[in-house]
C-alpha positions as CSV (number, residue, x, y, z in Angstrom):
1,M,-11.9,25.9,5.5
2,E,-10.3,26.0,2.1
3,T,-11.9,25.5,-1.1
4,V,-10.3,24.5,-4.6
5,M,-12.4,24.5,-8.3
6,A,-10.4,21.3,-10.2
7,P,-12.0,20.4,-13.4
8,S,-14.0,18.0,-12.1
9,G,-15.9,20.4,-9.0
10,R,-15.4,23.0,-6.8
11,W,-13.6,21.2,-3.4
12,R,-14.3,22.5,0.2
13,G,-11.5,21.3,2.5
14,A,-10.4,22.1,6.1
15,A,-7.2,23.7,6.5
16,R,-5.6,23.7,10.0
17,A,-1.8,23.7,11.4
18,G,-0.1,24.4,8.2
19,V,-1.9,22.0,5.6
20,A,-5.4,21.9,3.9
21,V,-7.3,18.2,3.9
22,F,-9.6,17.2,1.4
23,R,-11.2,13.9,2.2
24,G,-13.6,11.7,0.4
25,I,-13.0,12.4,-3.0
26,P,-14.4,10.0,-5.6
27,Y,-12.3,9.7,-8.4
28,A,-14.4,6.9,-10.2
29,R,-17.5,5.0,-10.4
30,A,-17.7,1.3,-10.7
31,E,-21.1,-1.5,-10.9
32,R,-19.7,-4.4,-9.3
33,F,-17.4,-6.8,-11.3
34,R,-16.9,-3.7,-13.6
35,A,-14.1,-0.9,-14.6
36,P,-14.3,2.1,-12.8
37,E,-15.8,4.9,-15.1
38,P,-15.3,8.9,-14.4
39,V,-17.3,10.2,-11.6
40,A,-19.5,13.2,-13.5
41,V,-18.4,17.2,-12.8
42,F,-19.9,18.0,-9.7
43,E,-21.9,20.5,-9.4
44,G,-22.4,22.7,-6.2
45,V,-19.9,23.0,-3.5
46,Y,-18.7,19.7,-2.3
47,D,-17.9,19.1,1.2
48,A,-14.8,17.4,1.0
49,T,-14.2,17.5,5.1
50,R,-15.6,14.7,5.8
51,R,-13.9,10.9,5.3
52,Y,-15.6,8.4,2.9
53,A,-17.1,4.8,3.5
54,I,-13.8,2.1,3.2
55,A,-14.1,-1.2,1.1
56,P,-15.7,-4.2,2.0
57,Q,-13.7,-5.8,4.2
58,L,-13.2,-8.0,7.5
59,P,-11.0,-7.5,10.2
60,G,-7.3,-7.1,9.1
61,R,-5.2,-10.2,10.2
62,L,-2.7,-7.3,11.9
63,E,-4.9,-5.5,13.8
64,C,-3.2,-7.3,16.8
65,V,-0.1,-5.8,15.3
66,I,-0.8,-2.0,14.1
67,G,-3.8,-1.5,16.2
68,R,-7.7,-0.6,14.5
69,A,-8.4,2.1,13.1
70,G,-11.3,4.5,13.3
71,S,-14.5,2.9,12.9
72,L,-15.8,4.2,9.0
73,A,-18.5,2.5,7.1
74,Q,-18.3,0.1,4.4
75,S,-19.9,0.5,1.3
76,E,-18.8,-0.9,-2.4
77,D,-19.1,3.2,-3.1
78,C,-15.9,3.2,-1.9
79,L,-13.5,4.7,-5.2
80,A,-12.1,7.7,-3.6
81,L,-8.8,9.6,-2.2
82,T,-7.9,12.3,0.2
83,V,-5.6,15.3,-0.9
84,T,-3.2,16.3,1.8
85,M,-1.4,19.6,0.9
86,P,0.5,22.7,2.1
87,A,-1.8,25.7,3.6
88,G,-1.3,28.5,0.7
89,A,0.7,26.2,-1.8
90,E,0.2,27.6,-5.3
91,P,-0.9,25.2,-8.1
92,G,1.1,23.5,-9.3
93,S,4.3,24.2,-7.8
94,C,4.4,21.0,-5.0
95,P,6.2,17.0,-5.8
96,V,3.3,14.4,-5.6
97,L,2.9,11.3,-3.1
98,V,0.3,8.9,-3.8
99,W,-0.2,6.2,-0.8
100,L,-1.5,2.9,-1.8
101,H,-2.0,1.4,1.3
102,G,-1.5,-2.5,2.4
103,G,-3.4,-5.2,4.0
104,A,-3.4,-8.1,1.9
105,Y,-5.4,-7.3,-0.6
106,L,-7.6,-8.0,1.6
107,A,-7.9,-5.0,4.5
108,G,-7.0,-1.4,4.9
109,S,-7.8,2.4,3.1
110,G,-7.3,5.3,2.1
111,Q,-10.2,7.2,4.1
112,W,-8.2,5.2,7.9
113,N,-7.5,7.9,10.2
114,L,-3.4,5.3,10.2
115,Y,-2.3,7.3,7.1
116,D,-3.0,11.0,7.6
117,A,-0.7,12.9,6.2
118,D,-0.4,15.9,8.1
119,R,2.8,15.7,9.9
120,L,4.5,14.4,6.3
121,V,3.6,16.9,4.3
122,C,4.4,19.8,6.9
123,E,7.7,19.0,7.2
124,T,7.9,17.8,3.3
125,G,5.9,20.2,1.9
126,V,4.5,17.9,-0.8
127,V,1.3,17.1,-1.2
128,V,-0.1,13.6,-0.4
129,V,-2.6,11.8,-1.8
130,S,-3.8,8.7,-0.4
131,V,-5.9,6.1,-2.5
132,S,-8.9,3.8,-1.7
133,Y,-8.9,0.2,-4.5
134,R,-11.6,-2.3,-3.6
135,L,-10.2,-5.0,-2.3
136,G,-11.1,-8.7,-2.2
137,V,-13.4,-11.0,-4.4
138,L,-14.6,-7.2,-5.2
139,G,-11.5,-6.1,-6.1
140,Y,-9.6,-8.9,-7.6
141,L,-11.5,-12.3,-8.4
142,R,-10.7,-13.9,-11.6
143,A,-14.1,-16.3,-12.3
144,P,-14.7,-16.4,-16.6
145,G,-18.5,-14.8,-17.4
146,I,-18.2,-12.7,-13.4
147,S,-15.3,-11.0,-12.9
148,A,-12.1,-11.0,-15.0
149,G,-9.4,-9.7,-11.7
150,N,-7.7,-6.5,-11.2
151,L,-10.3,-4.6,-10.8
152,G,-8.7,-2.8,-7.6
153,L,-5.3,-2.6,-10.1
154,C,-7.8,-0.6,-12.8
155,D,-8.6,1.5,-9.7
156,Q,-5.4,2.4,-8.7
157,I,-4.8,3.4,-12.5
158,A,-7.9,5.6,-12.6
159,A,-6.7,7.7,-9.4
160,L,-3.9,8.2,-11.7
161,R,-5.7,9.6,-14.3
162,W,-7.1,12.0,-11.4
163,V,-3.8,12.9,-10.3
164,R,-2.7,13.9,-13.6
165,E,-6.0,15.9,-14.3
166,H,-7.1,17.7,-10.8
167,I,-3.5,17.8,-8.6
168,A,-2.3,21.2,-10.2
169,E,-5.5,23.1,-8.4
170,F,-4.0,20.9,-5.6
171,G,-1.1,22.3,-5.3
172,G,1.2,19.4,-6.9
173,D,3.0,19.0,-9.8
174,P,1.7,16.4,-12.2
175,Q,5.0,16.2,-13.8
176,R,6.4,15.0,-10.3
177,V,4.4,12.2,-8.5
178,T,6.2,9.5,-6.7
179,V,3.9,6.6,-6.5
180,A,4.4,4.9,-3.1
181,G,2.9,1.6,-1.4
182,Q,3.7,-0.3,1.5
183,S,2.8,-4.1,1.3
184,A,0.2,-4.7,-1.1
185,G,0.2,-1.3,-2.1
186,A,3.8,-2.0,-2.7
187,H,3.6,-5.1,-4.9
188,S,0.8,-2.7,-6.7
189,V,3.1,-0.6,-7.5
190,V,5.7,-3.1,-9.1
191,A,3.1,-4.2,-10.4
192,L,2.3,-0.6,-12.0
193,L,6.1,0.0,-13.5
194,G,5.2,-2.9,-15.9
195,I,1.8,-1.6,-17.3
196,E,3.2,0.9,-19.6
197,P,-0.3,3.2,-19.3
198,A,0.0,3.6,-15.7
199,R,3.7,4.0,-15.7
200,R,3.2,7.4,-18.2
201,L,1.0,8.7,-15.3
202,F,4.4,8.9,-12.5
203,A,7.7,9.8,-12.5
204,Q,8.7,7.6,-9.5
205,A,8.3,5.1,-7.3
206,I,9.0,3.6,-3.5
207,V,8.8,-0.1,-2.6
208,Q,8.4,-0.6,1.1
209,S,8.0,-4.5,2.0
210,A,6.5,-5.6,-1.1
211,P,6.1,-9.5,-0.6
212,F,8.2,-10.6,-3.6
213,G,7.9,-13.7,-3.1
214,I,4.2,-13.8,-3.8
215,G,4.8,-12.8,-7.8
216,F,1.5,-12.3,-9.7
217,Q,-1.3,-14.8,-9.8
218,S,-1.7,-16.9,-13.1
219,H,-5.1,-17.5,-14.3
220,R,-5.4,-20.8,-13.4
221,Q,-3.9,-20.6,-9.8
222,A,-6.5,-17.2,-9.8
223,E,-9.6,-19.5,-11.2
224,R,-8.9,-22.3,-8.7
225,V,-9.3,-19.5,-5.9
226,G,-12.6,-18.0,-8.1
227,K,-14.3,-21.7,-8.4
228,M,-13.2,-22.4,-4.0
229,F,-15.4,-18.3,-3.4
230,L,-17.8,-19.7,-5.6
231,A,-18.5,-22.7,-4.2
232,E,-18.6,-21.1,-0.6
233,L,-20.4,-18.7,-1.9
234,G,-23.6,-20.8,-2.9
235,A,-25.1,-18.1,-4.6
236,D,-25.0,-15.1,-7.3
237,P,-22.1,-13.1,-6.9
238,L,-23.6,-10.6,-8.7
239,T,-26.8,-10.0,-6.3
240,A,-25.3,-11.7,-3.3
241,P,-25.6,-9.2,-1.0
242,V,-21.8,-8.0,0.5
243,A,-22.3,-9.7,3.7
244,E,-22.6,-13.0,2.1
245,L,-19.6,-12.0,-0.2
246,L,-17.6,-11.3,2.9
247,A,-18.5,-14.3,4.4
248,A,-17.4,-17.1,1.8
249,Q,-14.3,-14.8,1.0
250,G,-13.3,-15.4,4.2
251,R,-13.8,-19.1,4.2
252,T,-12.4,-19.0,1.0
253,A,-9.0,-17.2,2.7
254,R,-8.8,-19.9,5.4
255,R,-9.0,-22.9,3.0
256,M,-6.1,-21.6,1.3
257,A,-4.4,-20.9,4.7
258,G,-3.9,-23.9,5.3
259,P,-5.6,-26.2,8.4
260,A,-2.0,-24.7,10.1
261,A,-2.4,-21.2,9.0
262,L,1.2,-21.6,7.4
263,N,0.4,-19.6,3.7
264,S,-0.3,-16.4,4.8
265,A,0.1,-15.0,1.9
266,P,-3.2,-13.2,0.0
267,P,-5.9,-15.5,-1.8
268,F,-7.1,-12.7,-3.8
269,L,-4.4,-10.6,-5.6
270,P,-3.2,-9.8,-9.1
271,V,-3.4,-11.8,-12.5
272,A,-0.4,-11.6,-14.6
273,D,-1.9,-11.3,-18.5
274,A,-5.3,-10.0,-17.3
275,G,-6.5,-6.3,-17.7
276,P,-4.0,-3.6,-18.0
277,L,-1.0,-6.4,-16.6
278,P,0.5,-8.1,-19.0
279,G,2.4,-11.7,-18.9
280,E,5.1,-12.1,-17.1
281,H,7.9,-11.8,-19.9
282,T,6.2,-8.9,-21.1
283,W,5.2,-7.2,-17.8
284,R,9.2,-7.7,-17.3
285,Q,10.4,-6.4,-20.8
286,A,8.0,-3.5,-20.1
287,V,9.9,-3.0,-16.2
288,R,13.6,-3.0,-18.3
289,D,12.6,-0.8,-20.8
290,T,11.7,2.9,-18.8
291,A,13.9,1.6,-16.0
292,A,16.5,4.4,-17.2
293,D,14.6,7.1,-16.2
294,L,13.2,5.5,-12.6
295,P,14.3,6.5,-9.9
296,V,13.6,3.9,-6.8
297,V,13.4,4.0,-3.4
298,L,13.2,0.0,-2.5
299,G,13.6,-2.1,0.9
300,C,11.8,-4.1,4.2
301,T,12.1,-4.6,7.6
302,A,14.6,-6.7,9.3
303,E,11.7,-8.6,11.1
304,E,9.1,-9.0,8.7
305,A,7.6,-12.4,9.0
306,R,7.4,-11.5,13.3
307,A,3.9,-9.7,12.1
308,F,2.4,-12.9,10.6
309,Y,4.5,-15.9,12.7
310,D,4.2,-14.8,16.7
311,N,3.3,-16.0,19.0
312,T,-0.9,-15.6,18.9
313,H,0.1,-17.7,15.6
314,P,-1.7,-21.7,16.1
315,V,2.0,-23.4,15.3
316,F,5.0,-20.8,16.0
317,G,2.9,-20.1,19.2
318,R,3.2,-23.4,20.3
319,V,6.5,-24.0,19.1
320,R,7.7,-20.6,20.7
321,R,6.8,-22.3,24.0
322,L,9.1,-24.8,24.3
323,P,11.3,-25.0,26.8
324,L,14.9,-24.2,25.3
325,A,14.5,-24.5,21.5
326,G,11.8,-22.7,21.2
327,V,12.4,-19.0,20.6
328,R,15.6,-20.5,18.7
329,L,13.7,-22.7,16.3
330,T,10.6,-19.8,15.7
331,S,13.4,-16.7,14.9
332,A,15.4,-19.5,12.8
333,A,12.0,-20.1,11.1
334,Q,10.8,-16.2,11.0
335,R,14.0,-15.0,9.6
336,L,14.2,-17.4,6.6
337,I,10.3,-16.3,5.5
338,T,12.0,-12.6,6.1
339,R,14.4,-13.1,3.6
340,K,12.2,-16.2,0.9
341,A,9.5,-13.6,1.0
342,F,10.9,-10.2,1.1
343,E,14.5,-9.9,1.1
344,D,15.5,-12.0,-1.9
345,G,13.3,-10.5,-3.6
346,M,13.7,-6.6,-3.0
347,F,17.5,-7.3,-3.7
348,R,16.9,-9.1,-7.1
349,F,14.0,-6.8,-7.8
350,A,17.1,-3.6,-7.0
351,D,19.4,-5.6,-9.4
352,E,16.7,-5.6,-12.6
353,L,16.1,-2.1,-12.0
354,A,20.1,-0.6,-11.3
355,D,21.3,-3.1,-13.8
356,A,18.5,-1.4,-17.1
357,G,19.7,2.2,-15.4
358,A,17.3,3.1,-12.9
359,A,18.8,4.7,-9.8
360,V,18.0,2.9,-6.7
361,Y,17.8,3.4,-3.2
362,C,17.9,0.5,-0.6
363,Y,16.9,0.4,2.6
364,R,15.9,-1.6,5.8
365,V,14.1,-0.7,9.0
366,G,15.4,-1.9,12.0
367,Q,13.6,-2.5,15.8
368,L,12.2,0.9,17.1
369,H,12.4,-0.4,21.2
370,P,14.5,-3.7,22.3
371,A,11.1,-4.7,24.6
372,N,9.0,-4.8,21.7
373,P,7.6,-8.6,21.1
374,Y,7.6,-7.8,17.4
375,G,10.6,-6.6,16.9
376,A,11.0,-4.8,13.3
377,C,8.1,-6.4,11.8
378,H,6.2,-5.9,8.9
379,C,4.5,-2.3,8.9
380,I,6.6,-0.9,11.9
381,D,7.3,1.3,8.8
382,L,4.2,3.3,9.1
383,P,4.0,5.2,11.9
384,L,7.9,6.7,10.8
385,L,5.9,7.9,8.5
386,F,2.2,8.6,9.0
387,A,2.1,9.4,13.3
388,D,0.5,12.5,14.3
389,G,0.4,12.7,18.0
390,D,-1.8,9.8,19.1
391,T,-2.9,8.7,15.8
392,W,-0.9,4.8,16.3
393,H,-1.2,5.6,20.3
394,A,-2.9,1.7,20.0
395,A,-0.8,-0.1,17.7
396,P,1.2,-2.6,20.1
397,M,3.9,-3.0,17.9
398,L,5.0,0.1,19.4
399,L,4.8,0.3,22.9
400,P,6.1,1.1,25.1
401,L,7.2,4.4,23.1
402,T,5.4,8.0,23.5
403,A,3.8,9.5,20.5
404,A,7.1,12.5,20.8
405,D,9.0,8.6,20.5
406,V,7.7,7.3,17.5
407,D,7.4,11.3,16.2
408,A,11.2,11.7,16.9
409,L,12.2,8.6,15.0
410,G,10.1,9.6,12.2
411,V,12.3,12.6,11.5
412,R,15.0,11.3,9.3
413,T,12.7,8.9,7.2
414,R,10.6,11.7,6.2
415,R,13.2,14.1,5.4
416,Y,14.2,10.5,3.3
417,W,11.0,10.4,1.8
418,G,10.5,13.8,0.9
419,E,13.7,15.2,-0.5
420,F,13.1,11.6,-3.4
421,A,9.5,13.1,-3.5
422,R,11.6,16.7,-4.9
423,T,14.2,15.6,-6.6
424,G,14.3,12.1,-7.7
425,Q,17.7,11.6,-5.1
426,I,18.9,11.1,-1.4
427,A,21.1,14.0,-0.9
428,D,22.5,11.8,2.3
429,T,26.2,10.7,1.4
430,D,26.6,7.5,3.1
431,W,23.4,6.4,0.9
432,T,24.8,5.5,-1.9
433,P,22.6,4.1,-4.9
434,H,22.2,0.1,-5.6
435,R,25.0,-1.4,-7.4
436,P,23.9,-4.7,-9.4
437,G,25.1,-7.8,-7.1
438,S,25.3,-5.7,-3.6
439,R,23.6,-6.1,-0.4
440,F,23.9,-2.5,1.3
441,V,20.8,-0.9,3.1
442,R,20.1,2.1,4.5
443,Q,19.4,1.7,8.1
444,L,17.0,2.9,9.6
445,P,15.4,5.3,11.4
């Protein structure tokens, strides 16, 4: 056992194989559709060896690609984080990586076993903080008089404040914080770059597969989705059971996706000019104003769309089975969607950051095994960071690779991420910083 005394209490975690893990640490509390509030100081010793409840959610749409995380209870009381630190680290001595999970703002959790960071911490010496935040209607509904929206973003900022105030006791240096995320988590990182109170809480950023093509919602878009959800719910959202909220959320998501399920954009996501997120012009100017001292790693996978538009998709699956031209047509459509939804926006953002003085390193993740039908799909980067033993053994996107194969493939990526968290640079001379207009990327793994 490992015990840490921090401002909010005394935490007892589990020590194993060179790391100490503290799970289920509450960083805030929140009533339904209300902003997060700091937690009271915990009296006694808090047992931080168990995973916390996760945000209420329906099964994620990519479970058939990435596999299913270990089962955990769901609760609106879900604002918790896990800290994984090198065993015996001196207070304030290690760089910190704060991880924001993906899941289309509808699914996922920092408590998932898929994000266990033991190997990443052992190999790099960083402190990893995995954050859970509110999802779906409970985190991003915008409906006047009910919810202003962006509560999930507020949760993330509250978690960053917790890190600033507490991480030194867990071995982390609060002045060397990298905020990192994938998919919706990466989209959140992009939003945080232009939120001034949040920007003060981290020094650098890693953006993995951010869906730049969807941007932020306008008030009009968000309120249209909110009205659709309230009509589907047909009850008071302040008092309705969570199960009814999720059922109405699911019906809303299906309506937004359209009859052919061609619209894969999340129905609930950050809203511009609401809560902590400024309007588009102010946000963009804030990003530029703070870019001069900002190191950023920015990238995507080579075939992002294959996770969404594969053989199981109601339209693309049928097209793919057409003789002669089916595979060629679906592959071309997937390449176009990958470029429009992810890659083009990534390069535009890289250009903008570099032009404002940021040190930007761009990458692209290729396929891990030529026999896998998902190729270099969305989420293929995650096991390169977090696979440990058989954690990701059920992921269809990894077959026929063994756990040892995946571990070996991820060694260089973990080294790069750890080096960046420690120094804000990539020392590899073959990975040069981005220049505006360039399309050079470092190929991973």
